[in-house]
N, CA, C and O atoms as a GROMACS GRO file, in nm:
protein
  420
    1UNK      N    1   1.695  -0.267   0.195
    1UNK     CA    2   1.576  -0.346   0.170
    1UNK      C    3   1.453  -0.263   0.204
    1UNK      O    4   1.448  -0.199   0.309
    2UNK      N    5   1.356  -0.265   0.115
    2UNK     CA    6   1.228  -0.198   0.138
    2UNK      C    7   1.125  -0.307   0.167
    2UNK      O    8   1.110  -0.402   0.090
    3UNK      N    9   1.056  -0.293   0.278
    3UNK     CA   10   0.952  -0.388   0.316
    3UNK      C   11   0.817  -0.321   0.299
    3UNK      O   12   0.791  -0.216   0.358
    4UNK      N   13   0.730  -0.382   0.219
    4UNK     CA   14   0.597  -0.328   0.193
    4UNK      C   15   0.495  -0.428   0.245
    4UNK      O   16   0.498  -0.546   0.211
    5UNK      N   17   0.404  -0.378   0.329
    5UNK     CA   18   0.304  -0.463   0.392
    5UNK      C   19   0.165  -0.412   0.358
    5UNK      O   20   0.139  -0.291   0.364
    6UNK      N   21   0.076  -0.503   0.323
    6UNK     CA   22  -0.065  -0.470   0.302
    6UNK      C   23  -0.147  -0.575   0.375
    6UNK      O   24  -0.136  -0.694   0.347
    7UNK      N   25  -0.229  -0.529   0.468
    7UNK     CA   26  -0.318  -0.617   0.543
    7UNK      C   27  -0.460  -0.570   0.517
    7UNK      O   28  -0.491  -0.452   0.530
    8UNK      N   29  -0.546  -0.662   0.481
    8UNK     CA   30  -0.686  -0.630   0.451
    8UNK      C   31  -0.773  -0.734   0.521
    8UNK      O   32  -0.801  -0.840   0.466
    9UNK      N   33  -0.814  -0.702   0.642
    9UNK     CA   34  -0.893  -0.796   0.722
    9UNK      C   35  -1.021  -0.728   0.767
    9UNK      O   36  -1.019  -0.632   0.844
   10UNK      N   37  -1.132  -0.780   0.718
   10UNK     CA   38  -1.267  -0.736   0.757
   10UNK      C   39  -1.285  -0.585   0.745
   10UNK      O   40  -1.338  -0.521   0.836
   11UNK      N   41  -1.241  -0.529   0.634
   11UNK     CA   42  -1.262  -0.387   0.608
   11UNK      C   43  -1.157  -0.294   0.664
   11UNK      O   44  -1.152  -0.177   0.627
   12UNK      N   45  -1.072  -0.344   0.754
   12UNK     CA   46  -0.963  -0.262   0.807
   12UNK      C   47  -0.839  -0.288   0.723
   12UNK      O   48  -0.788  -0.400   0.719
   13UNK      N   49  -0.792  -0.184   0.656
   13UNK     CA   50  -0.677  -0.198   0.567
   13UNK      C   51  -0.559  -0.123   0.626
   13UNK      O   52  -0.571  -0.007   0.667
   14UNK      N   53  -0.446  -0.191   0.630
   14UNK     CA   54  -0.322  -0.131   0.680
   14UNK      C   55  -0.218  -0.145   0.571
   14UNK      O   56  -0.198  -0.253   0.516
   15UNK      N   57  -0.151  -0.035   0.541
   15UNK     CA   58  -0.047  -0.032   0.440
   15UNK      C   59   0.075   0.034   0.500
   15UNK      O   60   0.066   0.139   0.564
   16UNK      N   61   0.192  -0.028   0.478
   16UNK     CA   62   0.316   0.032   0.525
   16UNK      C   63   0.430  -0.003   0.431
   16UNK      O   64   0.440  -0.115   0.382
   17UNK      N   65   0.514   0.095   0.408
   17UNK     CA   66   0.638   0.076   0.334
   17UNK      C   67   0.748   0.138   0.418
   17UNK      O   68   0.737   0.253   0.462
   18UNK      N   69   0.855   0.061   0.440
   18UNK     CA   70   0.964   0.117   0.520
   18UNK      C   71   1.097   0.062   0.468
   18UNK      O   72   1.105  -0.050   0.419
   19UNK      N   73   1.199   0.145   0.481
   19UNK     CA   74   1.332   0.105   0.439
   19UNK      C   75   1.377   0.178   0.315
   19UNK      O   76   1.307   0.265   0.262
   20UNK      N   77   1.495   0.140   0.270
   20UNK     CA   78   1.555   0.203   0.152
   20UNK      C   79   1.617   0.097   0.063
   20UNK      O   80   1.654  -0.011   0.108
   21UNK      N   81   1.628   0.131  -0.064
   21UNK     CA   82   1.695   0.047  -0.162
   21UNK      C   83   1.780   0.137  -0.250
   21UNK      O   84   1.811   0.250  -0.213
   22UNK      N   85   1.817   0.086  -0.364
   22UNK     CA   86   1.893   0.170  -0.458
   22UNK      C   87   1.807   0.289  -0.499
   22UNK      O   88   1.685   0.288  -0.480
   23UNK      N   89   1.870   0.390  -0.556
   23UNK     CA   90   1.799   0.512  -0.592
   23UNK      C   91   1.676   0.484  -0.680
   23UNK      O   92   1.567   0.532  -0.651
   24UNK      N   93   1.695   0.408  -0.787
   24UNK     CA   94   1.585   0.382  -0.880
   24UNK      C   95   1.470   0.308  -0.813
   24UNK      O   96   1.353   0.340  -0.838
   25UNK      N   97   1.501   0.211  -0.728
   25UNK     CA   98   1.397   0.135  -0.659
   25UNK      C   99   1.324   0.224  -0.558
   25UNK      O  100   1.202   0.219  -0.548
   26UNK      N  101   1.399   0.306  -0.485
   26UNK     CA  102   1.335   0.398  -0.389
   26UNK      C  103   1.241   0.496  -0.459
   26UNK      O  104   1.131   0.523  -0.410
   27UNK      N  105   1.284   0.547  -0.571
   27UNK     CA  106   1.200   0.641  -0.646
   27UNK      C  107   1.071   0.572  -0.692
   27UNK      O  108   0.963   0.629  -0.678
   28UNK      N  109   1.083   0.452  -0.745
   28UNK     CA  110   0.965   0.379  -0.793
   28UNK      C  111   0.870   0.346  -0.679
   28UNK      O  112   0.749   0.367  -0.690
   29UNK      N  113   0.923   0.295  -0.569
   29UNK     CA  114   0.838   0.259  -0.455
   29UNK      C  115   0.775   0.385  -0.395
   29UNK      O  116   0.658   0.384  -0.358
   30UNK      N  117   0.851   0.491  -0.386
   30UNK     CA  118   0.798   0.617  -0.334
   30UNK      C  119   0.682   0.668  -0.420
   30UNK      O  120   0.582   0.716  -0.368
   31UNK      N  121   0.696   0.657  -0.551
   31UNK     CA  122   0.588   0.700  -0.642
   31UNK      C  123   0.462   0.617  -0.620
   31UNK      O  124   0.352   0.671  -0.617
   32UNK      N  125   0.479   0.486  -0.605
   32UNK     CA  126   0.363   0.400  -0.579
   32UNK      C  127   0.301   0.431  -0.443
   32UNK      O  128   0.179   0.431  -0.429
   33UNK      N  129   0.385   0.457  -0.342
   33UNK     CA  130   0.334   0.489  -0.209
   33UNK      C  131   0.254   0.619  -0.208
   33UNK      O  132   0.146   0.626  -0.151
   34UNK      N  133   0.308   0.722  -0.271
   34UNK     CA  134   0.236   0.849  -0.274
   34UNK      C  135   0.106   0.836  -0.354
   34UNK      O  136   0.005   0.898  -0.319
   35UNK      N  137   0.108   0.756  -0.459
   35UNK     CA  138  -0.014   0.730  -0.536
   35UNK      C  139  -0.116   0.655  -0.450
   35UNK      O  140  -0.235   0.686  -0.455
   36UNK      N  141  -0.070   0.558  -0.373
   36UNK     CA  142  -0.159   0.482  -0.284
   36UNK      C  143  -0.228   0.577  -0.186
   36UNK      O  144  -0.351   0.572  -0.171
   37UNK      N  145  -0.150   0.664  -0.119
   37UNK     CA  146  -0.209   0.756  -0.022
   37UNK      C  147  -0.307   0.852  -0.086
   37UNK      O  148  -0.415   0.878  -0.032
   38UNK      N  149  -0.271   0.905  -0.203
   38UNK     CA  150  -0.361   0.998  -0.271
   38UNK      C  151  -0.489   0.928  -0.316
   38UNK      O  152  -0.597   0.986  -0.309
   39UNK      N  153  -0.476   0.806  -0.362
   39UNK     CA  154  -0.594   0.729  -0.404
   39UNK      C  155  -0.690   0.713  -0.287
   39UNK      O  156  -0.811   0.732  -0.303
   40UNK      N  157  -0.639   0.677  -0.170
   40UNK     CA  158  -0.726   0.660  -0.053
   40UNK      C  159  -0.792   0.793  -0.017
   40UNK      O  160  -0.911   0.796   0.013
   41UNK      N  161  -0.716   0.902  -0.020
   41UNK     CA  162  -0.774   1.034   0.010
   41UNK      C  163  -0.888   1.068  -0.087
   41UNK      O  164  -0.995   1.112  -0.045
   42UNK      N  165  -0.864   1.046  -0.216
   42UNK     CA  166  -0.966   1.078  -0.315
   42UNK      C  167  -1.088   0.987  -0.305
   42UNK      O  168  -1.201   1.031  -0.323
   43UNK      N  169  -1.064   0.861  -0.276
   43UNK     CA  170  -1.177   0.767  -0.263
   43UNK      C  171  -1.259   0.794  -0.138
   43UNK      O  172  -1.373   0.749  -0.127
   44UNK      N  173  -1.201   0.866  -0.044
   44UNK     CA  174  -1.275   0.901   0.078
   44UNK      C  175  -1.400   0.981   0.043
   44UNK      O  176  -1.501   0.971   0.113
   45UNK      N  177  -1.395   1.060  -0.062
   45UNK     CA  178  -1.510   1.138  -0.105
   45UNK      C  179  -1.614   1.054  -0.178
   45UNK      O  180  -1.732   1.087  -0.176
   46UNK      N  181  -1.571   0.945  -0.241
   46UNK     CA  182  -1.661   0.862  -0.321
   46UNK      C  183  -1.712   0.739  -0.246
   46UNK      O  184  -1.822   0.690  -0.274
   47UNK      N  185  -1.634   0.690  -0.153
   47UNK     CA  186  -1.671   0.571  -0.077
   47UNK      C  187  -1.677   0.608   0.072
   47UNK      O  188  -1.633   0.715   0.112
   48UNK      N  189  -1.730   0.519   0.148
   48UNK     CA  190  -1.739   0.541   0.292
   48UNK      C  191  -1.611   0.489   0.357
   48UNK      O  192  -1.600   0.370   0.386
   49UNK      N  193  -1.514   0.579   0.378
   49UNK     CA  194  -1.384   0.543   0.431
   49UNK      C  195  -1.352   0.632   0.550
   49UNK      O  196  -1.375   0.753   0.546
   50UNK      N  197  -1.299   0.573   0.654
   50UNK     CA  198  -1.244   0.648   0.767
   50UNK      C  199  -1.094   0.627   0.767
   50UNK      O  200  -1.047   0.515   0.786
   51UNK      N  201  -1.017   0.734   0.746
   51UNK     CA  202  -0.871   0.725   0.753
   51UNK      C  203  -0.833   0.738   0.900
   51UNK      O  204  -0.861   0.838   0.965
   52UNK      N  205  -0.768   0.634   0.951
   52UNK     CA  206  -0.731   0.630   1.092
   52UNK      C  207  -0.590   0.682   1.115
   52UNK      O  208  -0.561   0.739   1.220
   53UNK      N  209  -0.501   0.661   1.017
   53UNK     CA  210  -0.361   0.700   1.032
   53UNK      C  211  -0.301   0.722   0.895
   53UNK      O  212  -0.332   0.651   0.800
   54UNK      N  213  -0.213   0.823   0.886
   54UNK     CA  214  -0.144   0.847   0.760
   54UNK      C  215  -0.009   0.911   0.789
   54UNK      O  216  -0.001   1.012   0.859
   55UNK      N  217   0.096   0.852   0.734
   55UNK     CA  218   0.232   0.902   0.749
   55UNK      C  219   0.301   0.894   0.614
   55UNK      O  220   0.291   0.792   0.545
   56UNK      N  221   0.370   1.000   0.576
   56UNK     CA  222   0.449   0.998   0.452
   56UNK      C  223   0.575   1.078   0.479
   56UNK      O  224   0.572   1.201   0.483
   57UNK      N  225   0.684   1.008   0.496
   57UNK     CA  226   0.812   1.073   0.523
   57UNK      C  227   0.924   0.991   0.462
   57UNK      O  228   0.900   0.882   0.411
   58UNK      N  229   1.044   1.042   0.466
   58UNK     CA  230   1.158   0.976   0.405
   58UNK      C  231   1.176   0.833   0.456
   58UNK      O  232   1.205   0.812   0.574
   59UNK      N  233   1.157   0.737   0.368
   59UNK     CA  234   1.179   0.597   0.403
   59UNK      C  235   1.064   0.531   0.477
   59UNK      O  236   1.076   0.415   0.518
   60UNK      N  237   0.953   0.602   0.494
   60UNK     CA  238   0.841   0.542   0.568
   60UNK      C  239   0.709   0.599   0.521
   60UNK      O  240   0.686   0.720   0.526
   61UNK      N  241   0.622   0.512   0.476
   61UNK     CA  242   0.485   0.548   0.440
   61UNK      C  243   0.394   0.454   0.517
   61UNK      O  244   0.419   0.334   0.524
   62UNK      N  245   0.289   0.510   0.574
   62UNK     CA  246   0.198   0.426   0.649
   62UNK      C  247   0.057   0.482   0.636
   62UNK      O  248   0.036   0.603   0.641
   63UNK      N  249  -0.039   0.394   0.620
   63UNK     CA  250  -0.179   0.433   0.613
   63UNK      C  251  -0.264   0.322   0.673
   63UNK      O  252  -0.243   0.204   0.647
   64UNK      N  253  -0.358   0.362   0.753
   64UNK     CA  254  -0.454   0.266   0.806
   64UNK      C  255  -0.592   0.328   0.791
   64UNK      O  256  -0.615   0.442   0.831
   65UNK      N  257  -0.683   0.254   0.734
   65UNK     CA  258  -0.816   0.306   0.712
   65UNK      C  259  -0.918   0.194   0.715
   65UNK      O  260  -0.886   0.077   0.695
   66UNK      N  261  -1.042   0.233   0.740
   66UNK     CA  262  -1.152   0.138   0.743
   66UNK      C  263  -1.245   0.171   0.629
   66UNK      O  264  -1.286   0.286   0.612
   67UNK      N  265  -1.280   0.069   0.549
   67UNK     CA  266  -1.370   0.092   0.436
   67UNK      C  267  -1.502   0.020   0.461
   67UNK      O  268  -1.506  -0.095   0.506
   68UNK      N  269  -1.609   0.089   0.430
   68UNK     CA  270  -1.743   0.032   0.447
   68UNK      C  271  -1.798  -0.014   0.312
   68UNK      O  272  -1.870  -0.114   0.306
   69UNK      N  273  -1.764   0.058   0.205
   69UNK     CA  274  -1.805   0.023   0.069
   69UNK      C  275  -1.682  -0.036   0.002
   69UNK      O  276  -1.606   0.035  -0.063
   70UNK      N  277  -1.661  -0.166   0.019
   70UNK     CA  278  -1.532  -0.228  -0.005
   70UNK      C  279  -1.495  -0.253  -0.150
   70UNK      O  280  -1.379  -0.234  -0.186
   71UNK      N  281  -1.586  -0.293  -0.233
   71UNK     CA  282  -1.549  -0.342  -0.366
   71UNK      C  283  -1.481  -0.238  -0.454
   71UNK      O  284  -1.378  -0.267  -0.515
   72UNK      N  285  -1.536  -0.119  -0.460
   72UNK     CA  286  -1.483  -0.017  -0.552
   72UNK      C  287  -1.338   0.019  -0.519
   72UNK      O  288  -1.254   0.024  -0.609
   73UNK      N  289  -1.308   0.043  -0.394
   73UNK     CA  290  -1.172   0.083  -0.358
   73UNK      C  291  -1.073  -0.033  -0.367
   73UNK      O  292  -0.955  -0.012  -0.395
   74UNK      N  293  -1.120  -0.155  -0.345
   74UNK     CA  294  -1.030  -0.270  -0.351
   74UNK      C  295  -0.973  -0.292  -0.491
   74UNK      O  296  -0.861  -0.340  -0.506
   75UNK      N  297  -1.049  -0.257  -0.593
   75UNK     CA  298  -0.999  -0.270  -0.731
   75UNK      C  299  -0.877  -0.179  -0.752
   75UNK      O  300  -0.778  -0.221  -0.811
   76UNK      N  301  -0.884  -0.057  -0.703
   76UNK     CA  302  -0.772   0.035  -0.715
   76UNK      C  303  -0.652  -0.010  -0.632
   76UNK      O  304  -0.538   0.001  -0.676
   77UNK      N  305  -0.678  -0.060  -0.513
   77UNK     CA  306  -0.570  -0.109  -0.428
   77UNK      C  307  -0.502  -0.228  -0.494
   77UNK      O  308  -0.380  -0.240  -0.488
   78UNK      N  309  -0.578  -0.315  -0.555
   78UNK     CA  310  -0.522  -0.431  -0.625
   78UNK      C  311  -0.431  -0.385  -0.740
   78UNK      O  312  -0.324  -0.442  -0.762
   79UNK      N  313  -0.475  -0.284  -0.812
   79UNK     CA  314  -0.392  -0.232  -0.923
   79UNK      C  315  -0.260  -0.177  -0.871
   79UNK      O  316  -0.155  -0.202  -0.929
   80UNK      N  317  -0.266  -0.101  -0.762
   80UNK     CA  318  -0.142  -0.047  -0.704
   80UNK      C  319  -0.053  -0.159  -0.650
   80UNK      O  320   0.069  -0.155  -0.666
   81UNK      N  321  -0.114  -0.259  -0.586
   81UNK     CA  322  -0.036  -0.371  -0.533
   81UNK      C  323   0.033  -0.447  -0.646
   81UNK      O  324   0.145  -0.496  -0.630
   82UNK      N  325  -0.033  -0.456  -0.762
   82UNK     CA  326   0.029  -0.520  -0.878
   82UNK      C  327   0.156  -0.446  -0.917
   82UNK      O  328   0.254  -0.509  -0.956
   83UNK      N  329   0.157  -0.315  -0.907
   83UNK     CA  330   0.278  -0.238  -0.934
   83UNK      C  331   0.390  -0.275  -0.839
   83UNK      O  332   0.505  -0.291  -0.880
   84UNK      N  333   0.358  -0.290  -0.711
   84UNK     CA  334   0.459  -0.333  -0.613
   84UNK      C  335   0.509  -0.474  -0.647
   84UNK      O  336   0.629  -0.501  -0.636
   85UNK      N  337   0.418  -0.561  -0.687
   85UNK     CA  338   0.458  -0.699  -0.722
   85UNK      C  339   0.554  -0.701  -0.840
   85UNK      O  340   0.650  -0.778  -0.842
   86UNK      N  341   0.529  -0.617  -0.939
   86UNK     CA  342   0.617  -0.612  -1.056
   86UNK      C  343   0.757  -0.566  -1.018
   86UNK      O  344   0.856  -0.622  -1.064
   87UNK      N  345   0.765  -0.463  -0.934
   87UNK     CA  346   0.897  -0.418  -0.890
   87UNK      C  347   0.966  -0.521  -0.802
   87UNK      O  348   1.087  -0.541  -0.814
   88UNK      N  349   0.890  -0.587  -0.715
   88UNK     CA  350   0.950  -0.690  -0.628
   88UNK      C  351   1.002  -0.807  -0.710
   88UNK      O  352   1.104  -0.867  -0.676
   89UNK      N  353   0.933  -0.839  -0.819
   89UNK     CA  354   0.978  -0.947  -0.906
   89UNK      C  355   1.110  -0.909  -0.974
   89UNK      O  356   1.199  -0.993  -0.990
   90UNK      N  357   1.122  -0.784  -1.015
   90UNK     CA  358   1.243  -0.738  -1.084
   90UNK      C  359   1.358  -0.704  -0.990
   90UNK      O  360   1.474  -0.705  -1.031
   91UNK      N  361   1.326  -0.674  -0.865
   91UNK     CA  362   1.429  -0.636  -0.766
   91UNK      C  363   1.409  -0.715  -0.637
   91UNK      O  364   1.385  -0.656  -0.532
   92UNK      N  365   1.418  -0.848  -0.644
   92UNK     CA  366   1.388  -0.930  -0.526
   92UNK      C  367   1.485  -0.909  -0.409
   92UNK      O  368   1.450  -0.939  -0.295
   93UNK      N  369   1.604  -0.860  -0.436
   93UNK     CA  370   1.699  -0.834  -0.328
   93UNK      C  371   1.676  -0.700  -0.260
   93UNK      O  372   1.740  -0.668  -0.160
   94UNK      N  373   1.583  -0.620  -0.316
   94UNK     CA  374   1.561  -0.486  -0.262
   94UNK      C  375   1.420  -0.462  -0.209
   94UNK      O  376   1.397  -0.369  -0.132
   95UNK      N  377   1.325  -0.547  -0.250
   95UNK     CA  378   1.186  -0.527  -0.208
   95UNK      C  379   1.130  -0.658  -0.153
   95UNK      O  380   1.140  -0.764  -0.217
   96UNK      N  381   1.071  -0.649  -0.035
   96UNK     CA  382   1.002  -0.764   0.024
   96UNK      C  383   0.856  -0.726   0.043
   96UNK      O  384   0.826  -0.624   0.103
   97UNK      N  385   0.766  -0.809  -0.008
   97UNK     CA  386   0.623  -0.784   0.004
   97UNK      C  387   0.560  -0.878   0.105
   97UNK      O  388   0.594  -0.996   0.112
   98UNK      N  389   0.468  -0.823   0.184
   98UNK     CA  390   0.392  -0.901   0.281
   98UNK      C  391   0.245  -0.866   0.263
   98UNK      O  392   0.206  -0.750   0.276
   99UNK      N  393   0.165  -0.968   0.234
   99UNK     CA  394   0.021  -0.946   0.215
   99UNK      C  395  -0.056  -1.042   0.303
   99UNK      O  396  -0.025  -1.162   0.309
  100UNK      N  397  -0.157  -0.989   0.373
  100UNK     CA  398  -0.240  -1.074   0.458
  100UNK      C  399  -0.384  -1.030   0.441
  100UNK      O  400  -0.420  -0.916   0.471
  101UNK      N  401  -0.467  -1.123   0.392
  101UNK     CA  402  -0.609  -1.094   0.376
  101UNK      C  403  -0.693  -1.166   0.482
  101UNK      O  404  -0.816  -1.170   0.473
  102UNK      N  405  -0.627  -1.223   0.581
  102UNK     CA  406  -0.697  -1.288   0.691
  102UNK      C  407  -0.749  -1.426   0.660
  102UNK      O  408  -0.806  -1.491   0.747
  103UNK      N  409  -0.730  -1.472   0.537
  103UNK     CA  410  -0.779  -1.604   0.498
  103UNK      C  411  -0.673  -1.709   0.530
  103UNK      O  412  -0.553  -1.682   0.518
  104UNK      N  413  -0.715  -1.827   0.570
  104UNK     CA  414  -0.616  -1.933   0.597
  104UNK      C  415  -0.535  -1.966   0.473
  104UNK      O  416  -0.586  -1.967   0.361
  105UNK      N  417  -0.409  -1.993   0.494
  105UNK     CA  418  -0.321  -2.022   0.381
  105UNK      C  419  -0.305  -2.170   0.363
  105UNK      O  420  -0.234  -2.214   0.273
   0.00000   0.00000   0.00000
């Protein structure tokens, strides 16, 4: 099981993916994770972002960053999260998504 977490509360964004699934699912999630990290790195030059933590290793991706110019980067993050949602819908036994935007449910 791969667990993917995205927390976006008051400009502090935390992203983590951990675990393993079948080969095809791991490859797809890994591609989205590496794209997520690269997107944040590239947006650091265009937006006011402080990267607080970054890890990319076998079975574990983690990034924590603070954004000051929120709207532009959130559009890209939403697009990447949609990719995770599509895979989770097709492989519900292999991917678990957790999203928290700090708003009451």
